[in-house]
N, C-alpha and C positions, 0 to 999 in steps of 0.2 A: 699760668702753668697748668692749672686744673682744667681751664677751658680747652687748651691744646690737647691734653690727654683725652678729654671727652670727645673732641672732634675726631681724633685718631680712632677711638673706640667705635664711634658711629660709622666711620669710613670702613673699618674692618668688618663690622656687622653687615654693612651694605654690600661689600665685595663678596662676603660669604653667602649672602642671600642670592646674589646674582649667580654665583657658581652653582648653588643648589638648584636654582631654577633652570640654569643651562643644562643640568643633568636630568632633572625630573621631567621637564616639558617634552624633550625628544623621546624619552622613555614612554611617557603617557601617550604621545602621538603614535609611536610604534605599536603600543598595545592596542590602541583603538583601531589602527589599520589591520592588525592581526585579527581582531574580533570581526571587523567588517568582512575580511577575506574568508574567515570561517563561516560566517553567515551566508555569504554568497555561494560558497561551495555546497553548503547544506541545502540551500534553495535550489541550486542547479541539480543536485542529486534527487531531490524530491520531485522536480519537474520531469527528470528522466524516468523515474519510476512510474510516475503518473502516465507519461506517454506510452510506456510499455504496457501499463494496465489497460489503457484505452484500446490497445490492439488485441487484447485477450479474447479468445473465442470461448464463451461460457459453456458451450456444449462439449468442448474437449478439455477444459481446464480441470485441474484437480481441486478438491475442496479448499485446501489451504491456499492454492494460487488464487482462487476466486475471492476468498476472504481477504487476502493480502492486497489484491487489486482494488477492492472496494475501500480498504483502509488507506491505500496510497492516494486514491482520488479524493477521499474525504480530507486528507492532509493538504492536498493541493488546493482544494476549495477554501480551506481555512486560511492558507497563505494568500490566495487571491483576494479573499474578502478583507484580510488585514491590509493588504496593499491598497485596495479600493477605499477603505476607511481613511488611510493616510492621504490618498489623493484628494478625497473630498474635504478633508481638513485643510489641505494645502490650497484647495480652491477657495474655501472660505477666507483664508488668510490673504490669498491673491486678490480676491474681490475687495477686501478691506483696503489693500494697498492701492487698488484702482480708485476707490472712493477717496482715499486720502490724497492721492495724486491729483485727482480731478478737483478736489477742494482747494488744493494749493494752486492749481492753474487758475481757478476762478478768483482766488484771492490776489494772485499776481496780476491778473487782467484788471481787476478793480484798482489796484495800486497804480498800475501804468496809466489807466484812464485819469486817475486823480493827478498824477504827476504831469501828464500832458495838459490837463486843464490848468494846473498851477503855472506851468511854463507859458501857456497861452496868455493868461491874465498878466503875468509879469511882463511879457513882451508888450502888451497893450499899455500897461502902466508906464513903461519906459518911454513910450512915444506920446501918449495922450495925456496921462496924469502923472507927471514925474513925482509929485508929492502925494499921490493917492495912497489909500490904505488897502494894500493888496490882501492883507490877512482877512480883513472884513469881507472882501469880495469872495475870497476862497471859501470862507465858512458859510457863505450864502448858498444853500443847497435846497433841493426839492424836498428832502426828507431828513429827519434827525440822524438816521444811520449814516448817510453820506456825509453829513456835517461832522459827526463825531469821528469818522474815519479820516476826513481831511484835517481835522484839528490834531489828531495824533500824528499824521504825516508831517505837519508843519513843525511839531515839536521835535521830530527825529531828523530833519534835514535843514540845512542852511537854505534860506529862501533866495539866494543869489541865482541869477540865470545860469551861470556856469555849473553851480552845484546841482541845480535841478536837472540839467542835461546829463550830467554824470550819473545822477541817481536814476534817471530814466533809462539810460543805456544799461546800467547794471540790472535794473528791474526787467528789461526786455531779455537780457541774457538768462536771468533766473527763470523767466517765463518759458524760454526755449528749453531749458533743462527740465522744468516741471512738465512741459508737454511731452518731452521725450520719455520721462519717467512714467507718465500716464500711459503712453503708447506701449511701452515695454511691459507695464503691469497688466494692461489689457491683453497683450499677446501671450503673456504668461498664463492668464486665466483661460484663454482659448486653447492653448497647448494642453493644459491640465484637464480641460473638459474633453479634449480628444483622447487623452490618456484614460479618462474615466469611461468613455464610450468603448474604447478597446478592451479595457479590463472587464467591463460588463459582458462584452461578447465572449471573452475568454472563460469567464465564470459560467456563462450559459452553455458553452460548448462542453466544459468539464462536467457540468451537471447532467447533460444528456448522457454522457458515457457513464457517469456515476449511477444514474437512475437505471440505465440499461443493465449494468452489472449487479446492482443491488436487487433489482427485480428478479434477475436470474438466480441470485444467491438465495433470496427468500423463497422462490419457487423450489429450488433444490432442497432447502432445509425442510419445507413442508412435505415434499415427496419422500425425502430421506426418513422423516419421522413416520410417515405412513408405512413405508417399506419395513423399517426396523420394528415398528409396533406389530406389524403382521407376522414378521419372523419371530419376534419375542414371544408371541402367543403360542408358537409351536416349538419353542426352545426346549421345554421339558420333554415333550414328546420325541423330539429329535434326539436329545441326549439319551433317553431311555431306549429308543430304537437303535441308535448307534451301539450302545452298550450291548444290547441283545444280539444285534446282527454280528458284531465283532466276536462276541462270545460263541455264537453259533458257527461262524466261519472258522474260528480257530479250533473249535471242537471238531468240525468236519475235517480240517487239515490234519489234526492230531489223529483222528480216526483213520484217515487215509494213510498216513505215515505208519500207523500201527498195523494196518492191514498189509501194507507193502512189506513191513518188517517180518510179519508172520509168514507171508507168502514166500519171502526169500529164505526164511529159516526152514520152511517145509521143503522148498526146492533143494536146499543144500542137504537136508536130511535124506531126501529121496535119492539124491546122487550117491550119498555115502552107502546106502543100503544096496545099491546096484553094483558097486565096484567090489570085486573079490578081494579078500584080505590075504595077501601073499606074504605078509611080513611075519605072521604068526604072533603079532603083538596084541592081538585082540582088538575089539572095537575102539575106534578113535573118538575123542570127545567132540561134540558138536561145536564148531567155531561160533563165537558170538559176533553179531554185527556191531560196528561202532555206534555209539549214541548219536542221535540226530544233532546236526550242527546247531549251535545257538542262533537265535533269530538275529538277523543283521540289524544295524542301527537304522531302523525304518524311518526315523524322522529326519534323516540327513540326506543331502544330495538331491533335493527336489529341483526339477526344472520348471520354468514358467509354463503354466497350463494354457496361456493365451498370449498372443502377440499384441501388446497394447500397454498403455500407461495406467498406473494406479490413480483412479480418480477419487477414491475414498479409502483412507487407511483403516487399520484395525484400531479398536479402542473407543474411548468416549468421544463422541462428536455431537455438538449441538444438543446436549442433554440426553443423548441416547447412547447405548453401547452397541457398537458395530462389531460383530463377532467374526468378521472376515475382512477381506479386501475386495474392492470392486475394480475390475480391470476393464478399461474401455475396449470393446470389440464389436465391430459392425455385425449386423445380423448374418448368421450363417458362417461366421469366421470359425476355423477349426479350433476345437477345444481338445487338449490332449492330456493324458495321464501324467501327473507330475512325477510319478515313480511307479515302478512295477508293483502289482498287487492283485487282489481278487475283488471283483465287483460284488458288493453285498446289497446294493440297491440301485435300481435303474427304473425310474418312472416318475409319475406326477406326485407332488407332495405339497399341496396347499400353497402357502406363500412362497415356497422355494421353487414352485413351478416344476418343469421337467428338470430332474437333477440326478446325478450319479454320485454314489458313495463308494470309495475304494478303501478296502482294508489292506494295510501294508505290514501287518503283524506287530506284535509287541504293544497292542492297544492304540496304535497310531492309525488315523484314517484321514482321508481328504474328501471334501465335499465340493461339487461343481453344480451351481444352481442357475436357474433362469434359462436353461438351454432351449433352443428352438427345435432341436431334434436329438435323438439318442441312437448311437450306433453300437452299443454293447448291451449285454443282458446279464441278469443276476447269475452269480456263480462262475462267470467267465473270468479267466486269468488274462490280465493285460500287461503289456510291457511298457516301460517308460517311453513316453512320447507317442503312444498309440492313440488314435483318434477315439474320442468318446462321443462326439456329436458336434453340433454347431451352436454358436452363441445366439442368444435371443433375448426375449423379454417376457417370458412366461411367469405366471404367479404374480406376486406383488413386486413391481420393479419400476424404475424411473427412466427407462430407455435401454436399448440394447447394450448389455455388458455381461461379464461373468462375475458372479459372486463366488469367491473361492475361500474355503475354510480349511483349517488344519485342526484336528481334534486329537487330544491325548487322553485316552480313557474316557472319551465322551465330552471332555472339557475343551472349549475353544481356546486356541493359542494363536498368537500373532504369526501369520504365514511368513512374514518377512524374516523371522528367525530361522526358517528352514530353507527358503528359496536360495538358490545359488546363482 
């Protein structure tokens, strides 16, 4: 009774284990398939990004685009090198499989040779020496290794003629299988070596693109540092000059407004003194002009001063502070006023090269640097979109472009905050 209960318990445990395995194994397989699919998608995306990076023109690319392109190519090379390592490990394993298969073939060939020799001797004994000692003849060999092998063979098979022939046929079939395995293993090695060669070519091609873009990036960083360092040396001077120029311009504007106000008051007063008073009400009070309108929001509504893409944004870049944005613009491309205002500087200014500074009122000003030509003059009022000159690369620069700044009370602010 106890034995029966124990058997049923073991059966239930076994059935429960089978049920659990039937649930767990498919789930684990599905999870593995999902992981493989995710890995394949990630690798495909990485390759797509790298292909796009390889097509990038470093002369037109933005700083961030160039950096990202180099990073994408670095990531692809890491992936390619990992696959190459896996291929090389597979080659080592495949070569080991070839060696094992060839050793098995050699062993089977030796076994077949021994079986054939044994069968031959047995046939001779059957006709010539019916009572002879075939075992002694089989063990007679040219070397000890062969003798030992034949001794082991005799222990493993029946020495009757029929048994030997069956064993020989089985050994020949095994030999055919072993030779097929050896050929397949060798073909696998050759296929993996072809893969290795192709992967090496892919890595070399990717490295060519990587080095090209990395060289362009390093060159751009070096040039960027040189340009920013040159501009930084003049930052204090520019800030002071801007503050002074804006103050002078606003003082001039206030003086002109005050002069116009007084002139208008004098004109009105003169008109009153020339008109006879028929009302008998005595002299009329002089009307007051309305106060000047408040300054508009001068930092809003800016249009783009050049037709191009931003190749270098505002802010910290590569260990330097870029106080404006660089807009790609071929030499001579029109540069226009981002908003109406008064030109407070138009000329050459060291690292900024030929540049124009426009005061828009309220302490807000815009700076247009590295121009190839200037078409406005100091003190001139300009409208929004009016030409200021042509794009170029004067002063400290890294190629034809517009360096555009927005300043609030002399302090640089990100132009992207104001451009519409």
